[in-house]
N, C-alpha and C positions, 0 to 999 in steps of 0.2 A: 528844372531845365528851361532856359529862356527860349524865346522864339527863334533867335538866330542860331542857337545850338540845335534846335529841332530841325530847322531848315537845312543846316549844314550836314546833319546826320542822316536825315531821311529824304530830303528833297521836297519839291513842291508838286501839288496837284496841278495839272495843266489841262484846261478845257480843250477838248478836241475840236478843231475846225474841220469842215468838210471840204476836201480837195482831192485831186487825183493822187493816188498812191497805190502801190502794190500791197499784197497781203502781208509780205515780210515787213514792210514799213509800217503797216497798220498795227501789227502785233507788237512791234517795238514801241510804237507811240502809246499803246495801251498800258505800258508800264507806269505812266504818269496819270492814270485815271484812279478811281477808287473801286472798292468792293471786288467782285469777281472779275471785272474787266482788268483791274490792276493785277490780280492773281494770275490771269491768263498771260498777260504781258510778261510778268516776272518769271512764270514757268517757262515761257518761250526763251527768255534770256538765259535761264539756267540750263535749258537743253542745249543751246548754242555753246555755252561754256563747257558742258559735258562732252559734246561731240568734238570740240577742238582740243581737248586734253589727250595727248598721245599715250598716256600711261594708264588710262582707266578702262576697265572691262564693264560693259553695259548689259544689265539684265532687264528684259521686258517681262513684267508680270501682267498676264492678260486674263481678266475675268469678265463677267457680264455676258450678254447675248450679242456680242459684236458681229459675229458672222451673219446671223439672220438679219441684222440691221443694216447690212451693206457695207461694213467697215473692213471686211477681211482683206480686200485688195490693198487697202492702205497698210495693214499689218504686213502683208506680203512684200509691199514696196519697201518698207522699213528694213525688212530682212534682206531683200535683194540688194539694196543700196548700202548694206552693212552699217546702218545706224546702230544696230544692236548686235551683240555677240552671243547671247543666250536668250531663248524664249522659254518662259514657264507659263503654261496655259491650262485652263480647264479643258477637259476632254471635249466639251461642247463646241468651243471656238475652233478647234482643229479637226472637227468632223463635219460641222454644219456648213463650213466653207466648201467641203468636198461635194456636198449636195448641189451647190450652184456650179461648181467646177465640172460636174458630170453633165451639166446642161439643163438641170431642173431649175425652176423659178420659185422664189418666194413672192407671195402676192400681198398687196395692200388690202386691209380691211378696216372697218370702223371698230374701235375697241369695245363698242357696245353691241357688237354683232351677236346673233343668237348662237350660243355655243352648242346647244343641242343639235341645231341644224348642221354645224360644222362636224360634230361627231357622226351624224348620219351620213354625211358626204365624205368622211375620212379626211378632214383637214385639221391639222394641229396648230394651235394659236400661240403666238408670242406677242402679246399685247395688241399691236395694230398690224401684225404680219402673220401670214399663215403659210404652212408647208403642206403639200399633198402627202398624206401618210404613206401611200403606196410608193411614192418616189423616195420618201425617207427610208422605207424598208429596203429599197434598192441600194441606197447608200450604205446602210448597215450590212447588206449582203456583200457589198464590195469589200468591206472590212473583214467579213467572215472568209471570203475567198482568199484574201491576203494571209490571214492567220493560218488557214489550212495549207498554204503553200510553204510554211515554215517547217524547219526540222522539229520532229516531235521531242518534247521534253527539254527544249532549249531554254536557258535562263537569260532574260534580258533586263536591263534597266529600261525605264520608259523612254529614255533618250535613244538607246540602241534600237528598241522596237520601232520608234517613230522615224529613226534614220532609215531603217530598212523599208518602212512603209513609204517614206518620201521617195526613195529610189523606185519602188514599185509603181507609185503614181506617176512619177516623172517619165518612166518608160512607156506609160500608157497615155501620156498627153493630158493627164488630169492635173491642171496647174493650180495647186492649192498652196496653203501656207507651208505644210511640211514638205511638199515637193520643192518649193523655192528654197526652204531651209536646207534641204539635201544638196541642192546645187551650190548654195552660198557657204556651205560648211558652217552652218549655225545649228547647234544642237537644240532640240525642242524637248523639254521635260514636261510631264503631265502627272503630278502627284496624285490626282484623283481621276485617273484615266477611265476607269470603268463607270464613272458617273456620267455616262454619255452614250452615244451610238457605239463607241468602242466596247462598252460593257456588253451590249447586245450581240455584237459580232463575236467577241471572245467567248461569251456564254454559249452561243449556238455551236461554235467550233469545239468548245470543251465537251458539250453534251454529245457531240458526234465522235468523240474519242481523241481529239487533238489537244494535247497537253502542252500549252505554252505558258511559261511562268514569267511574270513581271515582278522582279525583286526590288521592292521599294527602298530597302536598306542600301543595296548596290546603287540605286538611283541617287539617293541623298549623298552617298559617299562621293560619287562622281561630281555632283554639283558643288559640294564643299571643296573638292580638290581644284575645281576651276577657280574658286575663290582664293585658295591658297597659292595658286600659281600666278595670280594676278597682282600687279603692283598696287592698283587702286580699284575700288568697287563703286559702281553707280547703278541706279535703278530708275526705271520708268514704270509706274503702276497705272494700269487701266482698270478701274474698280479696285477691289481688294481681295478678300477671301483667301482661299488656300494658296493661290499663286503668290500673293503678296507675302504671306508668312513664310512660305518655302524659301523665297529669296532672302527675307529678313534673317532666317535661321542660318543662312550661310555665314553671316557676320557673327552670330552668336557662337557658331561652331569654331570659328577662328580662335576665340577666347578660350573655349573649352579645351581644344586640342593643345593650345599653347600651355595651358595650366597642367593638364594631366600627362601629356607626353613629353613636354619640353621643360617643365618646371618654371615656366614664365608666368608671373602674376601681374594683374592689372594691364594685360595686353589687349588692345582693341584694334580690329581692322574693320572699321565701320564704313557705311556708305558715305561718300564724299560729295556726290551729287545725287539728288533724288527729287523726282517730280511725280505727283499723283493726281489723277483725274477721278473724282468720285462724286456720287450723289448722296453718300451716306454721311452721317454726322457723329461726332465723338461722344455725345452724352448718352448714347445707348450702350456704350462699352464694347462694341464689336470692333474687330480689327479693320474692317473696311472703312470705318469712319475715324479710326484712331489717328491722331495727329502725328506728323513727323517729329514734332517736338517731344511727344511722349516716347517715341522710339529712341530718343537720345538716352533715356534712363536705362534702357536695355543694352546700350552699346551698339544698337543697330544702325543708328545714324550719328555721324560725327557732330560734336557740338557746334562747330563752325562750318558745317556742310552748306553747299548751295542747295537749298531745298524750297519747295513750294507745293502746297496743295491747292487745287482748284476745284471748288464745288460746282461741278458742271456735268451735264450729260456728255459722255465721251463721243457720242455721235455728232455733237457740235464742235468739241475741242479738236478731235483728231483730224478732221478734214482741214480745218484752219491751220493747224500746226504743220501738217504734211505739205500743204501747198505753200506755206511760208518758207519752209526749208528748201523747196524746189525753186521758187522764184528768187529767194535770197542767195541761192547757190551755196547753201551751208553744207559743207561736206564733213565727213568723219576724218579726223586726223590720222588715226592708226587703229584699225580694227584688231581685236584679239582673236587668235585662233583657238577657240574653246574645244574644237574637235581634237586638235593635237594634244591639248591638256588632258582631255578624257582618255585618249589612247595611252597615256603614261600611267593610268591607273589600272590597266588591264594586265 
C-alpha cells in the first residue's frame, strides 16, 4: 500500500496547536492525534454518530466504582437527557450514588493511608476515597425499608424492582440514578444486584420474613425483548464485567431465537455503534479487556460497526465526553421507549 493510498484511507496525523476552543472542538480535533488521544477523539465521533441515528436503541453498561468516584451525576445526566435508553449496571453503582444523594459524603484520603486505623474508625476505603461505614449502613437500611414495603412473595425482574425503587426514592427527594431513570422512563437492569448494598438490604429483609423474589430469567427475557423490538442496537461500556456481557448477550440471543423459534440461520442483529472506556487489556483473556474486534467473531458487534475502545480511566473520559456533548449541543435524534417494550412482555 503506497503512501498516497494510506493517506487517502486513514488520513494524516495533525500536530495540535494551542488556541482558544471549547471542549467539543477539542475532542473532535483529537481524532487527528495518535495513541489514546486519537482513540478518545474517535470514540467521541462514534458517540455523536450513535446519538444522531434515529433508529438505534442505546444500552449503557456501567461497571467499576463510578459512584464513589464522583461520576454518578454524569450518568444521571446521560439518563435524564435521554442519551441512553437502557442502563445495565452493577449493584454498587446504583446504590453508592444513593449514599451521597441521602446527604452523606465521600472523603478524600491518601491511598497509602493506614487501613487498620480506618477499620477502627469505621471508614471503608475505595482506593483514595472513603465512606463512613455507619452512613453506608444507613443507605443499606433505606434499601431494607423499601424491600419491606413491597408485597410479600412478589416476583420481580431487576428492572421492575429498580423501577419501583426509583419511584420510592423520587417520592422522597433522593435524587439518584434510579430515581432519574424512573422519571425518564429508562429501565435499569442489574444482573448481579445482590453483589452490593442491595444484597445486604434484601438479606436483612429476607431474614425478617419478607420474601421478595428477583427472577433473573425474567430479567434477561425482558432485556432480550427490548433488543428484539429495536431496529438497531448500540452500546456504551464504562468498564466491562457483567454489565458488558449482559448487553452483549442480547445480540447473541437474537441469533439463538431466530434459529430455534423461527428457523432462520446465519441471522445476526449485532451492535452497530459501540464505544468502550476501560483500563483492562485483552491479553489476560477477560471480557473487560476483550477487544470489540473479538466480539465480531461472536456476532456481538457488526463487522462494519462504528466502534472504538479507549484505554482510559473513565473518571477522565466521562467528564470530557459529557461536557463536550453539552457545549457542542449534541442531542439525541430519537430515544427509544424501552419501558413500553418491556410492558409488552408482561
